[in-house]
C-alpha positions as CSV (number, residue, x, y, z in Angstrom):
1,M,115.3,112.0,77.2
2,T,117.2,108.9,76.0
3,S,115.5,105.8,74.8
4,A,116.6,104.0,78.0
5,E,115.1,106.7,80.2
6,S,111.9,106.6,78.2
7,R,111.4,102.9,79.2
8,G,111.5,103.8,82.9
9,V,108.8,105.3,85.0
10,R,108.8,108.1,87.6
11,L,108.1,107.3,91.3
12,E,106.8,110.1,93.4
13,T,105.1,110.9,96.6
14,E,103.5,114.2,97.7
15,A,102.9,115.1,101.3
16,V,102.5,111.4,102.2
17,G,101.6,110.6,105.7
18,F,100.8,107.3,107.4
19,R,99.7,106.1,110.9
20,Y,99.8,102.7,112.6
21,S,97.0,102.5,115.2
22,G,97.1,106.3,115.5
23,K,100.9,106.5,115.8
24,T,102.5,108.6,113.2
25,A,105.0,106.6,111.0
26,L,105.4,109.1,108.2
27,E,104.5,112.8,107.9
28,D,104.6,115.1,104.9
29,I,107.0,113.0,102.8
30,S,107.5,114.2,99.3
31,L,110.1,112.6,97.0
32,R,110.7,111.6,93.4
33,V,112.8,109.1,91.5
34,E,113.3,109.8,87.8
35,P,113.9,107.1,85.2
36,G,117.5,106.0,85.3
37,E,118.1,107.2,88.8
38,V,119.2,105.2,91.9
39,V,117.9,107.0,94.9
40,G,118.7,105.9,98.5
41,L,116.3,106.0,101.4
42,L,118.3,106.2,104.6
43,G,117.6,106.7,108.3
44,P,117.6,104.9,111.7
45,N,115.4,102.0,112.5
46,G,111.8,103.0,112.8
47,S,112.2,106.2,110.7
48,G,109.6,105.1,108.2
49,K,111.7,103.8,105.3
50,S,109.9,100.4,104.9
51,T,106.5,102.0,105.4
52,L,107.2,104.3,102.4
53,I,108.3,101.3,100.3
54,R,105.0,99.5,101.2
55,I,103.0,102.6,100.3
56,L,104.5,102.9,96.8
57,S,104.2,99.1,96.3
58,G,100.4,99.2,97.0
59,I,100.5,97.2,100.3
60,L,99.4,100.1,102.5
61,P,96.6,102.0,100.6
62,H,95.3,104.1,103.5
63,Y,97.9,106.8,103.3
64,E,97.5,110.6,103.3
65,G,98.7,112.7,100.3
66,A,99.6,111.2,97.0
67,A,101.8,108.3,95.8
68,R,102.2,107.8,92.1
69,V,103.9,105.3,89.8
70,D,104.1,106.5,86.2
71,G,101.7,109.3,87.0
72,A,99.0,106.9,88.3
73,E,97.8,107.1,91.9
74,V,98.9,103.9,93.6
75,R,95.7,103.4,95.8
76,T,93.5,103.4,92.7
77,T,95.8,101.3,90.4
78,R,95.0,97.6,90.0
79,R,97.7,95.4,91.6
80,R,98.3,93.6,88.4
81,D,98.8,96.9,86.5
82,L,101.1,98.1,89.2
83,A,103.1,94.8,89.1
84,S,103.5,95.1,85.3
85,K,105.6,98.3,85.9
86,L,107.0,97.9,89.4
87,A,108.9,95.1,91.2
88,V,109.7,94.9,94.9
89,V,112.5,93.2,96.7
90,P,111.7,93.0,100.4
91,Q,114.3,92.6,103.1
92,E,113.1,89.0,103.8
93,T,110.6,86.8,102.0
94,S,108.9,83.7,103.5
95,F,107.9,80.7,101.4
96,G,105.3,78.4,102.7
97,F,105.5,75.8,99.9
98,P,108.6,74.0,98.5
99,F,108.7,75.7,95.1
100,T,111.8,75.1,93.1
101,V,114.0,78.1,92.4
102,L,112.9,78.2,88.8
103,E,109.3,78.1,89.8
104,T,109.9,80.9,92.3
105,V,111.5,83.2,89.6
106,L,108.7,82.3,87.1
107,M,106.3,84.0,89.5
108,G,107.7,87.2,88.3
109,R,106.1,86.6,84.9
110,H,102.5,86.5,86.3
111,P,101.7,90.2,85.7
112,H,102.5,89.7,82.0
113,L,100.3,86.5,81.6
114,A,96.7,86.8,80.3
115,G,94.2,85.5,82.8
116,L,95.1,81.9,84.0
117,A,97.5,81.3,81.1
118,F,100.5,79.1,81.7
119,E,104.1,80.4,81.2
120,T,105.5,80.0,77.7
121,Q,108.9,78.9,76.7
122,Q,109.9,82.6,76.4
123,D,108.8,83.1,80.0
124,V,111.0,80.2,81.1
125,E,114.0,81.6,79.1
126,L,113.5,85.0,80.7
127,A,113.4,83.4,84.2
128,R,116.6,81.4,83.5
129,A,118.3,84.6,82.2
130,A,117.4,86.4,85.4
131,L,118.8,83.5,87.5
132,D,122.0,83.7,85.5
133,R,122.4,87.5,86.0
134,C,122.0,86.9,89.7
135,G,124.5,84.1,89.8
136,V,122.1,81.4,90.9
137,A,121.3,79.5,87.7
138,H,123.0,76.4,89.2
139,L,120.2,76.4,91.9
140,A,117.3,76.3,89.4
141,D,116.1,72.8,90.4
142,R,116.7,73.1,94.2
143,T,113.7,74.0,96.4
144,I,113.7,77.4,97.9
145,Q,113.7,76.1,101.5
146,E,117.1,74.4,100.9
147,L,118.9,77.6,100.2
148,S,120.8,79.9,102.6
149,S,119.4,83.3,103.4
150,G,121.8,84.9,100.9
151,E,120.9,82.5,98.1
152,R,117.2,83.0,98.7
153,Q,117.7,86.8,98.5
154,R,119.4,86.5,95.2
155,V,116.6,84.3,93.9
156,V,114.0,86.9,95.0
157,F,116.0,89.6,93.1
158,A,116.0,87.3,90.1
159,R,112.2,87.0,90.4
160,A,112.1,90.8,90.3
161,L,114.2,90.9,87.2
162,A,112.0,88.3,85.5
163,Q,109.2,90.7,86.0
164,E,110.9,93.1,83.6
165,P,110.1,96.1,85.8
166,R,110.4,99.7,84.8
167,A,111.0,100.7,88.4
168,L,112.4,98.8,91.4
169,L,111.7,99.2,95.1
170,L,114.4,97.6,97.2
171,D,114.0,97.3,101.0
172,E,117.5,96.5,102.4
173,P,118.1,93.9,99.6
174,T,121.6,93.1,100.7
175,S,120.9,92.3,104.4
176,F,121.8,88.6,104.1
177,L,124.5,89.0,101.4
178,D,128.3,88.9,101.8
179,I,130.5,91.7,100.5
180,R,131.0,90.2,97.1
181,H,127.3,89.6,96.5
182,Q,126.4,93.0,97.9
183,T,128.5,94.8,95.3
184,E,127.4,92.4,92.5
185,L,123.8,93.1,93.2
186,Y,124.2,96.9,93.2
187,D,126.4,96.7,90.1
188,L,123.4,95.1,88.5
189,V,121.1,97.7,89.9
190,R,123.3,100.4,88.4
191,E,123.3,98.5,85.1
192,L,119.5,98.4,85.0
193,A,119.3,102.1,85.7
194,I,121.8,103.1,83.0
195,A,121.0,100.6,80.3
196,D,117.2,100.2,80.8
197,G,116.3,103.5,82.4
198,T,114.9,101.7,85.5
199,A,114.0,104.0,88.4
200,V,115.3,102.6,91.6
201,L,114.4,103.5,95.2
202,T,116.4,101.5,97.7
203,V,116.5,101.4,101.5
204,L,120.0,101.1,102.8
205,H,121.8,100.9,106.1
206,D,125.3,100.7,104.7
207,L,126.3,104.3,104.2
208,N,129.3,103.4,102.0
209,L,127.1,101.4,99.6
210,A,124.8,104.4,99.4
211,A,127.8,106.7,98.7
212,E,129.1,104.4,96.0
213,Y,125.8,103.7,94.1
214,C,123.2,106.3,94.8
215,D,122.7,109.4,92.7
216,R,120.6,111.1,95.4
217,I,119.6,110.5,99.0
218,Y,116.5,111.1,101.2
219,L,117.4,111.0,104.8
220,L,114.5,110.2,107.2
221,R,114.2,110.7,110.9
222,Q,111.2,109.9,113.0
223,G,109.0,109.7,110.0
224,R,110.0,113.1,108.6
225,R,112.5,114.2,105.9
226,A,115.7,115.3,107.6
227,A,117.7,116.0,104.4
228,A,117.5,115.4,100.7
229,G,119.7,116.0,97.7
230,P,122.8,114.8,95.9
231,T,124.6,112.0,97.8
232,D,127.7,114.1,98.7
233,E,125.5,116.9,100.0
234,V,123.4,114.7,102.2
235,L,126.0,112.3,103.7
236,T,127.7,115.0,105.8
237,Y,129.1,114.8,109.3
238,A,126.4,117.3,110.5
239,N,123.5,115.4,108.9
240,L,124.6,111.9,109.9
241,T,125.5,112.7,113.5
242,A,122.1,114.5,114.0
243,V,120.0,111.8,112.4
244,F,121.8,108.7,113.7
245,E,122.8,110.3,117.1
246,T,126.3,108.9,117.0
247,E,129.7,110.1,116.0
248,V,131.0,109.3,112.5
249,Y,134.1,110.1,110.4
250,V,133.3,111.3,106.9
251,D,136.1,111.7,104.3
252,T,136.8,110.9,100.7
253,N,137.7,107.4,99.6
254,H,140.8,108.2,97.6
255,L,140.5,105.0,95.6
256,T,136.9,105.6,94.3
257,G,136.5,109.3,94.8
258,Q,133.2,108.7,96.7
259,L,132.5,109.5,100.3
260,L,133.8,107.2,103.1
261,V,131.7,107.0,106.3
262,V,133.2,105.3,109.4
263,P,131.2,104.9,112.7
264,L,133.4,105.8,115.7
265,S,133.6,103.3,118.6
266,G,133.0,104.4,122.2
267,R,136.8,104.0,122.8
268,V,137.6,106.5,120.0
269,R,134.9,108.9,121.0
270,R,136.3,108.9,124.6
271,E,139.8,109.5,123.2
272,L,138.6,112.5,121.1
273,A,136.9,113.9,124.2
274,G,140.2,113.6,126.1
275,K,138.9,110.9,128.4
276,D,140.4,107.5,129.4
277,P,139.6,105.2,126.4
278,E,139.2,102.2,128.7
279,T,136.7,103.8,131.0
280,P,133.1,103.0,130.1
C-alpha cells in the first residue's frame, strides 16, 4: 500500500437493508470502496442510491446489516468522530442563515476543533485554500444566499475539502453545474483519490461522467444490486437497458478510450424497429 492509500479509509456495507414506513428501499446491499478508488453508484430514480449514502454518513442509523467506515460500525460511531474521517456533499444544501462563503467553508473545520474552540488562522488558511481549489475564492465575502445554485454547490464541495476527509460521499454533486465545472469537480475528485488516497463513493446520473472517472460501478435497481464491477464491465448495453428500461447506444469514445453512452430518442427507436419515425 502506498503512503497516499494509507491515509485513506475503506468504506463498506454488508447485507445492508433499509425500510421507510415498512416499504423496502434497500435490500442485501454489500459494497466496498478502497482507499484511492472512485466508485460510482448508479441507477434509476428511487433505486436506493441516496439512502445508501445517508446510511454511510450516519444520518439513517436504523439499518439492517453492517455499514463501516475505517472498520468502525457507523451506527455506533460518534458523529464527530465520523466527520473527522468522512465528508459528504449532498445533491442540494439549504442555508437558513446568511453566512458568508468563508464562514460556510470554515464549518468544515469543526470536527477538528476541540470543544467550543474558535477557528485558528491555520483553519482560515485551509478554508481559503479549499475555496481556491474549487474556483470560488473570489466569493469569500459574499453571503451564501446571494449565489447561484452552481456556485453554492462548489462552496459546499469546498467545505468538504476543508474538512480534510479521508473518504468522500458525493450525492449527485454536479446536478447544478455546467459542463466545465462538472469536469473540474471530478478532476479534483480524481486528484484527491490519487494524491491523497481518498476513498470516494459518488452517486451519478451522467453515465459518461461515470465512464470517464469511476474505477468501479455498483448498479442498483429497486433497492437491490443489479450489477457490480469494473466500469467497462458494468456499463454494457444489456445492463443499462435492463436497469433503466430504455434503449441506449454504447460504444468507445475514440478520443478518450472510455465508454460512450447515448440514450436513444423515441424517433430513433421507432426507426430501428422499422416504424414511421414521426408516428408517436
